[in-house]
N, C-alpha and C positions, 0 to 999 in steps of 0.2 A: 756787291752782288745784288742783282735785280730782285726786289721783294714785291713786285706788283701782283695784283689780283687778276689780271687779264693780259692777254697779248697786246691789246691796244694801249693799255696803261703802260706796259713795259716798253712799247715802241716810243711813246711820248717821253718816257724817262730817258731812253737812249738819245732822243732828239735834243733833250736839254743838256745831256752830258757831252754829246758829240755833234753839235749843230752843223759844223762845216765838213764833217766826214761824209764820204760817199756812201749812200744807202743803196742805190740802184744804178746799175749800168745796163743800158738798153740800146742796142744798135749803135754802139760807139759813143753814146752820150751819157754823161754822169748826172745824177741827181743827189744832192746832199740830203742829210736827215732834216735839215731846216726846210728845204724845198718840198720834200715829201710830206712833212708836217703841215705846211701851209696848204698844199694841194688837197691833202686829206680833209682839212678843215673847210676848204672851199666846197668840196663835194658834200660834206656834212651839212653845210649851210644850205646848199641846193636842196638836199633831201628834207631838211627841216622846213624850208620855205614851202615845200610841197606836201606838208602834213605828216612827215615821218617822225614818230616818237618811240619811246621805249615799248618793246614787244611787237612792233609792227614788222611785217615780213617784207624783205626787199629782194626781188629776183634781179640778177644782173648777169650780163654776158661774160662767159668765162675765158675771154681771150687773154693771151699772154702779153701783158703790157703794163706800164706803170699805172695806167688808169684803172686797171683791175685792182691793183694794190690799194689805190686811193679809195675806191668804192667799197672794198672789203673793210678796211680800217674805219672809214667814215660811218658805215652801217653800225659797227660795234661802238663807235664813239657816241652814237645816239641811243645806245641800248637796244637797237633793233636787231632783227635776225637776218643773217646773210644766207642767201640761197644762190650760189654760183651755178650757172648753167653750162653744161657741156656744149662747146661750140659746134660739135658735129651731130648734136641731137636733131632728128628730123622734126619738122614743124608740128606734127601730131603729138610727138612725145613732149615737146616744149609746152604745148597747150595742156597736156595732161598734168605737168608739174604746176602750171598756173592754176588749174582747176582744183588740184589737191591742196595746194598751200594757200590759195586765196591771198596773194600778196597785195600790200597797200600800193606798191609802185613797181613798175617793170622798167629796167634799163636794158634795152636790147636793140640791135640795129634793124631787126625785122619787126614791124608792127603787126599786130594780129587783131582779129575781129572781136575779141573779148572786151567787155566794157570795164576795163581796168585802166587806172592812170598809168600812162607809159610814155617814155622818152627815148630817143636814140642814145645808144651808148657811144658818146663822143665828147669832144671838148666843151660842149654846151654845159656839161656838169661842172666845169671849172669857172663858170661865169658869174659866180656870186662871191661877195666879200667873205673872207674866212670866218668861220664860227669862232667866237671869242669865249663864250661861257658854255661849259659842258661838264658833265659828271661821268666818271668812268663806271662801267657796269660792275655788278657784283659777281662773285664766282659762281653763284647758283643760277644766274640769269641764262636763258637760252641764247646761244651765240649763233649756231649754224644749223641748217638742215641740208645735209649732203645726200644727193641721190646716187645710189650705186646699183649697178646691175649684177655685179659679181659673176659667178659661173652659171647661174640658173637662168639669167635673162629677165628675172622679175624685178621691177623697180622697187626700191625701198628708200624711204626718207629717214636717214639716220639723224637723230637729234643729239647735238653736242652742246653742253653748257660751257661757260668760260673755264671752269675748273678742268674739264676734260681736255680742252685744247692746250691749256697752259701746262698741264701735267705731261701731255704728249711731247711738248717742246722741251721741257726741263729734263725729263727722263732721257730723251735722245741726246741732249747736250752732255749729260753726265756720263753716258756710255762712250760716245764718240770723242768727247774731250775738246770740242770746238768752243771758241770764245769770241769776244768782240773784235779781235785782231784778224779774224778769218775773212776770206773772200770766197764765196761759194758759187759755182756754176750750176744753174738750174735749167736743164733742158726739158723738164717734165711739164705736162699741162698743169695749170694752176687751179683748175676746177676739181682736180683729182686730189684725194686725201694726202698722198705722198708729197706731191709738188707743193701743195698748199701748206703742209706742215713745215717744209723746208723754208718757205717764205716767212712764216710766222716765227720759226725758230731763230733765224738770223736777224730779223728786225727787232725781235725781243732782246737779243744779245747786244745789239749795236754793231753787228757785222755788216758786210757788204754782200749783196747778191748781184750776180750777172745773169740776166734772163737771156737764154739762147733758144731759138725756135727749132727744137727737135734734134734728131741725131744724124740727119743726112749731110751735115756740113761740119765734119770733125775739125776742119781748119779753124772754125770759130772757137773751139775748145782750146786749141793751141795758142791762138791769139790771146784768149782770156788768161792763160797761164803766163805767157811771155810778156805781154803788154800790161795786163792789169794785176799780175801777181796773184792769180787765183791759188788758193790753198786747198780747196775741196770741191767735190762734185757729187751730185746725187744721180743715180742711174737705175734703170730697170735692166734685167739681164738681156732682154730682147734688144734694147738699145745698144748695149755694149757689143752684142754680136754684129749689129749693123756697122758699128765703128770698125770692128776687126775685119769685116768683109770688105769694107771700102778702102781701108789703108793698111791692112795686115798688121805687122808689128811696129809700124811707125808711131803708134800712140805711146809706146813704152817710155822713150826718153822724156816725153812731156809729162806723162802721168807720174813718173818717178819724182817729179818736183812737187807733187801734191802731198799734203799732210794727211788727208783722209779721203776715202770714198765711201758713200753709203749706197748699198744696193737694197732693193725691196720690190714689193708688189707681186712677185712670182718667184718660182724656184729657179735654181741655177744648177746646171750639170756639174757634178763633182770634179770632172776633168777640167772644166773651165775655171772652177775655184782654185784648183791646184796650179793651173797655168798662170793665172793673174797674180797669185800669191808669190810664185817663184819669180815672176817678171818685175814685181814691185816690192822688193824686200823691206823697204823702210817706210812704205805708205801704210797707214792704218786702214785696213779694208774691212768694213763693217757690213753686215747684212741683217735686215730685220724681217721678222714674221709679224704680220699685223693685219687688221681689218679696219675699215673706216670706223667701226663701232668701238674698237679698243686700241687704236693707234698701233705703234710699234711696241708689242708686248714681250717679244723675245728677240734677243740679239746674239749674233756670233761675230767673231773677228778671225779672219782667215789665218793669221799667224799665231795668235794666242791659242786657238782651238784647232790647230792643224791636224791633230789626231782624231778629231770629231767633226770633220767637214761634212759628213753625211747627215749630221743633226741640224736642227734649227738653232741650237745654242742654248742659252740659259735665260731665265726671265730678265726683262729690262729692270733697271733700277726702280725701286719703289712700286714694283708690280708683283703680284702673286699669280703663279700659273699652276694649275693642278690638272691631273687626268682623272676624270670622273666617270663612274658607271651610270646607267640609266636612272638610278635612284638618287644620284648626286653624291655617292660615296667615293672616296679616293681609291683609285686602283693601285695595285701593287706594282713594284718595278717590273717593267717589260710587259705588263698587262695592258692591252689596248683599250682605250676609252676615249671620251670626248675631251679635247683640249679646251680648258675653261679658264677664264681670266677674272681677276679681281683687282681693283685699284681705282685711283682717281681718274684714270683715262676712260673708264667704263661709261658708255652711252647711257642716257636715261631712258632710251627706248625709241621706237619708230613713230614717225608722225602719223597720227590718225590710224594706228593699227595696234590696238590694245592686245589682240590675240597674239600676234607675232611678238610683241614686246614681252608678254607674259611667258610665252613658250621659250623665249631666248635666255631666261634666267632660271637658276636652280640654287637654292640656299645662298643667295647673294652672289653667285658666280655667273658670269656671262658665258654662254655656251657658243663656241665659235662655229660649230658644224663640222669641224675637222677632227679626225681620229688620229691618235698618236699614243706614245708611251714615253715613260721616263726610264733612264738607266740609273744605276746606283750612284752616279756622280751628279745627278740632277740635270743632265742634258735631255732636251726634248726632241723626240724623233717623230716625224709625221708619217702616217700610214696612208691617209687619203681622206676625201670628203665623205662625211656620213651618208649623204644621199647617193654616193657613187658605189658604195659597197655592194658586191654581187654575192648572192646567197646560192651556193652550189651544194645541194645535198646537205644543207645545214652548216656548211663551212663557209666562213667569210673570206672573200677574195677581194683584194685591193687592185683596182685597175692599174695603178702606178707601177706595181711590181711587174705585171705582164708587159706593160708598155716599155719599161726599162729593158726587159729581156729582148723584146722585139727590135728595139732601136739599136741594139748591138749588131744586128745584121747589116753588112755593108751596103746592101741594096735598098735598105729602108731609111727613108728620110725622117719620118715621124709616124706616130700611131696613136690611136685612142680606142679604149675598150669600154663597152657598155654591156648591160644585161638585156636579154630578150627572152620572152616566154610565150609559148602558144597554149599554155595550160595543160599540155599533154606530157610534159617532161617529168619523169619519175624524180629526177634530181632537182626539180624546181626551175631555176633560171639557167639559161645557157649564156656563154660568153661570146660576144661578137667583137671582132677586131677590125677597125677601119685602118687601112694602111696607105700611107702616102709614100710611093716608091721614088727612088732617085730617078732622074730623067732616063727614060728608055728601059728601065728595069721591069721585070715581071717575075714573080716566083709562084710556083705551084703550091697549093695548100699543103700537099703531103710534105714538101720540103720544109715549109714553115713549121709544121708539127714536129718533124724530126729535129729541126734546129732548136725548138723550145724544149724538147724532151730532156735535154741535158741541163736545162736551166730551171725548170719548174716542175712541181708535182703534177701528175696527170690531170687532176681535176681543175687545175688552173689554166690549162691549155685551151684556147678558144675553139669552139665547135664551128664557128662561121668566120670566114675571112672575106673582107670586101675592100676593093681598091677605092681610094678616095683621092680627088685632085688636091685637096688640102684638108688640114685639121683645123677646126674653128677655135679661135682664141678670143678672149676679151681684149680690149685695148691695152690693158695693163699686163697682158701676157699669161693669163690663166686659161687653161684648157676648158672648153665648153662642151663637156660630154652630153649635157642636157639637150643641147641643140641637135646632136646626132640622134638622141632618143626620140625627139619630137618630130623628126623629119620623116613623113610618110614614105617618100621616095626611097630613102635609105633603108627603111625597115619593112619594105613590102615583102 
């Protein structure tokens, strides 16, 4: 068993044990652990030659490629701090990251006017003889700063030490049950916490990863299974729906050959959970709840917990999860409070934001910002985001409950509910529902109220209904109600 103190140390341990084994498959080409080790040490030598040492921050382009893996591991090999950049970030947002983090070096295809040392993100990074002497980082050293927008749109630099990312990998492995014999398909972006964790996890184990560019070409998944013997895949629910839309049920005979699937980053419709569980009776179908700040801290498995599919599941191995009130006291079963997490996966805080860091912890617990409750068997159920709760006459209303009821109407494709107030309402806040109708459909407000009256208490029924061309989501599939609140056109 790998006893390393960091992912990069674990990777080099795997490279010693399995030098000729395939580590990465990319566009039909294979790279062995030995080749990845050499190329990682080449990039490390390039960085060292340009002044990078322990504690320095390295910003680099987050494209999906072996070069990304080399740059990430090489940064850690030098004890430096990795800051992967979203490839779709606009130039101004990229410059904001540079200004906030003040990196020692930038590896990016687009040069900018800041007076920082910068190089193109290309094979030039492999032009130096491999680094020979190096020392692995300590568990307590800062490893990554990952910028996440989440559902609110506000950028936050999440600081992760090596202990955090190592714990995230080992806890996931323990629940899913994957090992060095596995070959995993990774269609997720590598700058994002989920995709990056799956890269770390597999290379730490000595397993093989197949990098696939997104979900639009399911044939690549089938080739990975048939030709390369893939045993697992990581998916976001929205990506799985794309696959089903493109090829209907033709994914089933291929996915039945998989040992495991891990879903994450956003919620999944319970009907979709039941469907995929029934279609893949022998595949271990896992789904995590997590944040960049606290990795995958709750897990469920669709077959094992088939009677509790509406829940998030139970705490991940080696992680404690509690439901806390505003004073930090544990709530009783079925009492709604804030989902809070404790364990080695826990972030040390946010980069240059002491107030947010302080506000995010209570009595040693990290507060997720999500509200939920526990049942008597220890299953965690999600109620909604703390910031999204609507106060109607002193009663708490969760938008997700209303949206679930609305989306049952055959003419409604999607919906999102927010609070609005003109300061004159006796009941405080009013509920406003944005509705994306199926093509060509239109429903009168009275009909919607009547439809909801059989499903919700009167105070939960929206007072305002507004048609919307689409409902905004983050790239990882989380609904952005905050964007609807801040749009003056929508709330005029």
